[in-house]
N, C-alpha and C positions, 0 to 999 in steps of 0.2 A: 661272747666270743667276740674277737677283735674285731675293727674294720679291717677290710683289706684294700688298699691305696691301687688306685690304676698307675696304668706306665706314665699317663704324662704328670699325675701328681706325684710319682716320685722324681722324675726330671727336674718338676719345676722345684724339687724341696731341696734334692740338689744343687741346681743353679741359686736357690737363692744360699744355700751355705755356702756355697762357692764367692758369691759378692760380697760376705761379711756378716751372715745373719741374718735377724730376722725376725720373725714370727715364726712359734713352733709351728703354729698351722701351716697348712701345705695353704700357694697359694693358688687363686680360682682363676682357670683359663679364662680366657675373655672370649664373645664370641667376634669375628672380622667384623659383621655389623654395626655393633658396639665400639669396637676400637674405633671404624672409622666413624662413628654417629661423635667420637670425642676429639678427633683431631678435627672433623668439619663444623664451623660452626654453624647455626641455623641462620635458614635464611627468610626474609619477611620481605613483603611487597610494599614499598610508602604508600600512604594512603593520603592528598591533600583533602583536606576537611574546607579548606576555601572555595574549590572546584569540587562539588563531589559528583559522582557518577552520573551521565544522562541517560543509559542505556542499562535497563535490569538484565541480571544473569541469564532471564531466559531469550531475551532479545539477542545478546553475546552467542548464545547455545545455537539461535537458528543462522547466524552468520560462521559461525563453526562452520555446519552443517554445508552451507552453501559451498564454500569454500573446500572442503576437504569434498564434496563433489564436483568442484572443478581440479581438485589436484588431480584425482583419480585420470577426469579424461585430459588431462592436459599431457599428464606420461603416456598415455597411451597415443597419443596425435604428435609428442614431439619424436616417440620411438619410430612412429610409423611414416611421418614426412621426412626426418635426419636421420634416422635410422643409428642412431644414439640412442643407448640404454640410460635411461636415467632414471630415478625412484624419486616423485615429488610428494612431499607432506605438509600437513600444517605444521609449522613449531608452535607458533602461540598467534591469537588472536586478541590485542589488546586496546583500551577507551582511552584515548590520550589527545594532547594539544599538539595543533600541527604544529609549533614551532620546534617540539621535539624529534616529530619524522623531518622537517629540513636542517635541523641540526648534525644529522647521525648522516648526509650527503657532505660530497665535498665537491668540489666547485667546478671540476672538469667531471663529475657524474652527468649522467641523461636520464632527465625523466620526463615519461610520455604520460600527457593528458588525456582522457578519454571520457567520449561525452554519452551520457546513457540517455536512450528513448525507451519510454515505457507504452507502451499496446494503449491506444484510445486517451491518454494524459499527455502526450508530449513529452517535448527533450527536455530536462534539467537544467539547469545551469550551471551548478556546481559539477567541475569534472572529476571522476578519478585520476588517483595520479601512480603510476607504478614505475619501480625500479628493479631494474635488472643485473645482477652484478657482470660485470666485462666477461669474465672467465668462461660462464656459459653462453653468452650470446659470440662471442669470438671461434667459440669452440664449435656452435651451430652453422655458421657463416664459415667455416672450414670445412665441413661436411658437405654444404651447399655448395663448395668450389671445388670438391671431389677430391677433399685432404686424406688423409689415414683413420683412422680411428682412435689416435693417438688423440689426448686432453690436449687444449692447448692452458697454459697456464698465465696470465698476466697480471699485473700489478692493478689493483683495488683504485689506484689515481689514472688508470690506462685512459688517452685519450683516442678518442677515434679519427680514422681518416674519412676522408670524404666517400669513395668507396665504400668502405663500411658503413659511414651513415646511412647510404644508401637499401643495402641490404639489414642494417638494424630493423628499417622501417620492416620491411618485412618480413623479419625475425617475429617482432612485436605484433603486426596484424594478425598470427596466429594465434597466440596469448590473448590478446584484445579481443578476438570472434568466440573465442571455448568460453569466455564469460556466461555470454547466452545461454550454453549450455549448463554451467551452473548456479544460474539462477532460476531454470526451468520447471525445477519442482515447486517455486513457489509464485515467480512473477513471469510476465511474457516479455520480455525487454532484449533491448540491441542494443550493440555496443560497436562505438566506431571511433577513430583516434580525431583529436582536434589538431594536433600540432607536438611536436618533439623539442622541449626545452632542453639548453646544450649547460643552463645555466640555472640548477634547482633555486635559488635565492632570489629571483626574477620572477617567479611563478607569484602572484599575489590574488588568485582568485578568490584565495581562503584566507582569511584568517585568522595571525600566530596567535592567536587566542581560545582560536575555535575547537570546539571537540570533535576531533575524530574517530574513525576506527582503521588503528594499525595493524597488517594481517602479514606476517611471518611464511615464507615458502622455503621450503628448504628442498636443496636439489641436490641428491649424490648421483653424479654424473659417472657413471661405468664403475662404481665406485671407489675410482682414482683421486675426485675433487668433491667437495662441498662447495657451492654455489647458491645465491640467496633470489628471493623476489618477493619485494616488499611493495604491498599495495596500502594506500592510504584514500579512505572514501570519507569524506564531510560528512558534519555530525547531521545536515539539513537534508543531503542527498538520504543517509539514513534512514531518517524520520519518516520521509515520502514513502518508501521501500517498505517499512512494518508498514506502515498505514494499508499500502496494496495488501498487504500480504494480511493484516488480520480483517480487512474487507472480502478478503477471499473466504478466510475462515467465517464468517458469520455468514456467508452466504454459504456454504457448505451445510451450516447448517441449519439452514432456513431463516434467516437474519438477514435486512438488506439495512446496510448503513452507509448503502453510495448516496448520492445525489440522482433521482428519479424521473426529474422535472419533466422533461421530454416524453418519458415512457407515460405519466401522470397524465401530461396533458393531449396524448394523441388518445389513448382510454378514453376522456373525458369530450375528447373533440367527434366521435362515435359513436357519442350515447347518444339514446333514439328519449325525443322529449316529446309529448305534444303540444302544439302550436293552435291556440282556440282564439278567434277572432271575438269581440264582444261586442253587439249593436248598439245594444244600451240596456238599462236597468228599469223595472217599474215594480211597483210595489201593490198587489193584489189582494182583497181577502180570499176566502177559503171559497167562501161562497159563489163569488164572482168567477174562482176558477171552475168551482163544483156545473157551473152552467154556463162553460165554457161550450159550444159549438162550431161546425166546418162556418167557414165564411165569416166569422166572430174578427173583429179588427184590434188589435192592441196597440194602445199610443204609447211611443217609448219616450215620449217629450225630446227627442230630437229630429232637428231641420232631415229632409231626406238624404242630402248631399252630406252630413254631418261625418265627423271623426269615426270610427272605428278603435276599439283598443285590442289591442297582441298580446295574450298573453302566454306566456314560458311556462307549462305547467302549472302554476298557480301566480307568480308572479308577473306584472305587467312589466311590458319592455318598450312595448313602440303604439305607435298612433299609423294609424292609414286610411285609406279612401277605398272604399268599395267601388268594384269595376269586373271585368270582362276578361280572360287571359284566352284565347282556342275554343271559346265556347263555353268554358267555365268561371266561376263565381269564383272571383279574386280578390285580394284587399293588396294594395301599392301599400307599402310603406314610406312614411313621409317622412319621421323625425323619430329618436328615441327619447323615453320617459328618463327625466331625470330622478336623481335616489329619493329628492323632497316630493316628487308627484309619485311618485311609488309609494313611500310611507303614506300620504295621504289618501291613496286608495286602497291602501289596505287598512285602514283607520274607518274609513268609511263601509269596508265587505267585513269589517268586526261589527259596526253599528249595525248593518243590516241584517247580522245571522243574531244578535241581541234583539232588536226588534223582533225579530221572527218566534223566537224564542218566548217574550211577552206577549205577543199577538196571538197566536196561536190556539193558545184555551180557548181563550174568547171567544173567536170567531168560529171554535171548531164546537162551540156550543148549541148545537144544532137538532132538530124534533130526530127522534128516534126513527121517524121514517125515510127521514133524507138519510141519515147514518146508515141504514141496511140498504140506504141502494148507494152509497158512495162503496160498502164491502162486498155487494154484488157485481 
C-alpha cells in the first residue's frame, strides 16, 4: 500500500513545483525552534585566561541567593512605601574587573557608596557601589511628591537638580537598608551610605584591575518601563563575607575555626590548680622513717628564715617567706622563679626520684619481724 501524504507535505510539494521544481521528495517542514536556531548565532561567554576567576561557582550561587532574597524584599518595600507596582528580579551575577563596571556608566550618572559593618568584626574599608537608573528614581520621587500613577521616562544621561539630589538620597537609603535583610540568612551586617558621587570616574577606593562582582537587577515598573539597578561588590569585601559565611557553616557542624583566644584564656583563668609551699627537702633511710615518733625533729638543712618554694601543680613558680596572715600560716611571695631555675629544680627532683628507686631496695632489707610490724 502506498504512503499517504499529509496536507502539509502536499502543500510543500506544490510550492516546490511552483518555484521551479527541485527534488521529487517532499520537503520536510522544520520546527520553529530549529528555524530560530539556524537564524540566531550561538552565544558564548569570553574567558580571560590571564585573569582567572577568583570565586567558585558555589560562592557565586550564594551571592545570587542573597540578591534574590534582596530583590523579593525590595519589591514589597517599594510597593508599600512608594505605592508603585514593581517587579524586581536578578538578571545576572558576574565576576568582572572594576573598570568594566565604571566604563558602563556615563559622566552624569550618580553612584552611591555604601559602607558595610559586620557584627563583632567592625567596618570593612572597601565600599559597595550602587547605581540606579534615573527613570526609576524620578518615578519614585514623583510618587513621593504626590504625583500620579504614570511612569516618568527620562534619558539615560539625565542630570538631577539639587532638590532631586536630596530626595535621591532618601530613595537610595531604603535600597541600602534592605541589604541587611538580604544578607540576614548568612551574616549579621548593617549597611549605611558613605557618600554619593556625581562623577563615577572619580571614585578611587577600588583599583581598576581589582576583581569585583557585578549584580544586575531588572526593575519592571508597572509593566510600562524597565529600569536597572547595578551593584558592584569588591573582591576583598566578598572574601571577607565568604569567610564569615564559611565560619558560620563550620560552627553549625560543630567545627570552630574562629579566633577564640579570649574564650580559651577565660577558661584557663578560672581553672583551679593546687599551690604547694615546700619548706625544704631531706633524704632519710626507710629505717629512720620507721623509727620516727612524736616529738622527733627532722633537720631540713635550711635556716629558720629561709625561703619557701611555691609549686603550682608540680611546677616551681615562686619563692616566698613564711609568716602569718590573720592568725593563719601564710607565705609572702618575694620573686618569680626563672625558667632556668625551674629546669634545675626539675632535674633535682628527677635525681631524687632516681635515688629513691635505687636506694629503696637496699634500705628495705630489714628483718622479717620489722617488716611484719610495718605491714601491721
